[in-house]
C-alpha positions in Angstrom: -26.2 18.1 -26.5 -23.6 15.5 -26.9 -21.0 18.2 -26.1 -22.6 19.1 -22.9 -23.1 15.4 -22.0 -19.3 14.8 -22.9 -18.3 17.7 -20.7 -20.3 16.4 -17.8 -18.9 12.9 -18.2 -15.4 14.4 -18.3 -16.0 16.4 -15.2 -17.4 13.5 -13.4 -14.4 11.3 -14.3 -12.1 14.0 -13.1 -13.9 14.4 -9.9 -13.9 10.6 -9.3 -10.1 10.4 -10.1 -9.5 13.3 -7.7 -11.5 11.6 -4.9 -9.7 8.4 -5.4 -6.3 10.2 -5.2 -7.2 12.3 -2.1 -8.6 9.2 -0.4 -5.4 7.2 -1.1 -3.3 10.0 0.5 -5.6 10.2 3.5 -6.0 6.5 4.1 -2.2 6.1 3.8 -1.5 8.9 6.3 -4.3 8.4 8.8 -5.5 4.8 8.2 -8.9 3.7 7.0 -10.6 3.9 10.4 -9.4 7.5 11.3 -10.2 8.9 7.8 -13.6 10.4 7.2 -15.6 11.1 4.0 -15.7 14.8 5.2 -11.9 15.0 5.2 -11.7 13.6 1.7 -14.4 15.9 0.4 -12.7 18.9 1.9 -9.4 17.9 0.3 -11.0 17.8 -3.2 -13.2 20.9 -2.4 -16.5 19.2 -3.1 -19.5 18.5 -0.8 -20.1 15.1 0.9 -23.0 14.6 -1.4 -20.5 14.8 -4.4 -18.6 12.0 -2.8 -21.7 9.8 -2.3 -22.7 10.4 -5.9 -19.6 8.4 -6.9 -19.3 6.0 -4.0 -22.0 4.5 -1.8 -19.9 4.6 1.4 -16.3 4.9 2.7 -15.7 1.2 2.1 -16.6 1.5 -1.5 -14.3 4.4 -1.9 -11.5 2.5 -0.2 -12.1 -0.5 -2.5 -11.6 1.9 -5.6 -8.4 3.1 -4.0 -7.1 -0.4 -3.5 -8.2 -1.5 -7.0 -6.3 1.4 -8.5 -3.1 0.6 -6.5 -3.3 -3.1 -7.2 -3.8 -2.5 -11.0 -1.1 0.0 -11.1 1.2 -2.4 -9.3 0.3 -5.2 -11.5 1.2 -3.1 -14.6 4.6 -2.4 -13.1 5.2 -6.1 -12.5 4.3 -6.9 -16.0 6.5 -4.2 -17.5 9.4 -5.5 -15.5 8.9 -9.1 -16.7 8.5 -8.0 -20.3 12.0 -6.6 -20.2 13.3 -10.2 -20.2 11.3 -12.0 -23.0 14.0 -14.7 -23.6 15.0 -15.5 -20.1 12.3 -16.9 -17.7 14.5 -16.7 -14.6 15.6 -13.1 -15.1 11.9 -12.3 -15.9 10.9 -13.8 -12.6 13.5 -12.0 -10.6 12.6 -8.8 -12.3 8.9 -9.3 -11.2 10.1 -10.0 -7.7 12.0 -6.8 -7.7 9.2 -4.7 -9.0 6.9 -6.3 -6.4 9.2 -5.4 -3.5 9.5 -1.8 -4.9 5.8 -1.6 -4.6 5.9 -3.0 -1.2 8.4 -0.5 0.0 6.4 2.4 -1.5 5.0 4.3 1.6 1.6 4.8 0.1 1.0 1.7 -1.9 2.6 -0.6 0.7 0.6 0.7 3.6 -2.7 0.7 1.6 -2.3 -2.8 0.2 -0.8 -4.5 3.2 -1.9 -2.6 6.4 -5.0 -0.9 5.6 -6.3 -3.5 3.0 -7.5 -6.0 5.7 -9.1 -3.2 7.7 -10.9 -1.4 4.9 -11.8 -4.4 2.7 -12.5 -7.0 5.6 -10.3 -10.1 5.7 -12.1 -12.2 3.3 -12.2 -9.5 0.5 -8.5 -8.7 1.0 -7.6 -12.4 0.8 -9.6 -12.5 -2.4 -7.5 -9.5 -3.7 -4.2 -11.2 -2.7 -5.2 -14.4 -4.6 -6.2 -12.2 -7.7 -2.6 -10.6 -7.9 0.1 -12.0 -5.7 -1.1 -15.7 -5.7 -1.7 -15.6 -9.5 1.6 -14.0 -10.2 3.5 -16.5 -8.2 1.6 -19.5 -9.7 2.4 -18.1 -13.2 6.1 -17.8 -12.1 6.2 -21.4 -11.0 4.5 -22.8 -14.0 6.7 -20.9 -16.3 9.8 -22.0 -14.5 8.7 -25.8 -14.7 8.0 -25.4 -18.4 11.4 -23.9 -19.0 13.1 -26.7 -17.1 14.3 -24.4 -14.3 12.2 -26.1 -11.6 11.5 -29.9 -11.5 8.2 -31.0 -13.0 7.2 -32.7 -9.8 7.1 -29.6 -7.8 3.8 -29.2 -5.9 2.5 -26.1 -7.7 -0.5 -25.2 -5.6 1.3 -25.9 -2.3 4.4 -24.0 -3.4 2.2 -21.1 -4.6 0.8 -20.8 -1.1 4.3 -20.8 0.5 5.8 -18.3 -1.8 2.8 -16.0 -1.9 3.0 -15.9 1.9 6.6 -14.9 1.8 5.8 -12.0 -0.4 2.8 -11.0 1.4 4.7 -11.0 4.8 7.5 -9.1 3.1 4.9 -6.5 2.1 3.7 -6.3 5.7 7.2 -6.0 7.0 8.1 -3.2 4.5 4.9 -1.3 5.3 5.6 -1.3 9.0 9.3 -0.6 8.7 10.5 2.9 9.7 11.4 4.9 6.6 15.1 5.1 7.5 15.4 1.3 7.7 13.1 0.4 4.7 15.9 0.3 2.0 18.0 -2.2 4.0 15.0 -4.4 5.1 13.9 -4.5 1.4 17.4 -5.7 0.3 17.4 -8.3 2.9 14.0 -9.5 2.0 14.9 -9.7 -1.7 18.1 -11.7 -0.9 16.2 -14.0 1.3 13.3 -14.7 -1.3 15.9 -15.1 -4.1 17.8 -17.5 -2.0 14.6 -19.7 -1.5 13.6 -19.5 -5.1 17.1 -20.4 -6.2 17.1 -23.4 -3.8 14.1 -24.9 -5.8 16.0 -25.0 -9.1 16.9 -28.3 -10.8 20.4 -29.7 -10.1 
């Protein structure tokens, strides 16, 4: 009985993962509005009923897609930062580079920055931004102050809003950029953001 249950659970998990992957591809290619549950079900070769068994509607499926890509992105940022355990500044710059790599990804970038506000709604998307970008930037600022890189009178909350805004708009710019120009735009954005962050340093 347990073996049967385990197989059913495994199959259900595999189906759910396949639906999220197919939905991500469809949402990134066609956009949230133009993508249908029927398309996603056909891509995975399951019925619409199977989709609704896992997700109550298209928005809940989209939210699962966004959560997956945000968590994957966050893990990449953490891994980049962890490569510089003794250098706060280099860790911060590595985190920035990893973030811009994600922004430049044609699937993750479009899903998070262009389709996110549409599929999640503005308020829910802003909450997602606060959970990831805003939190990462705040930790960067606090760590830089504690390490003596930034002055201790820097207005943390206000500066978090400003820098988070830069990164979010960089993400939008990269998601909207033609593929042939994306590499150059990413390089320019990294140089611009690094210049702003460097300008905040003590001395």
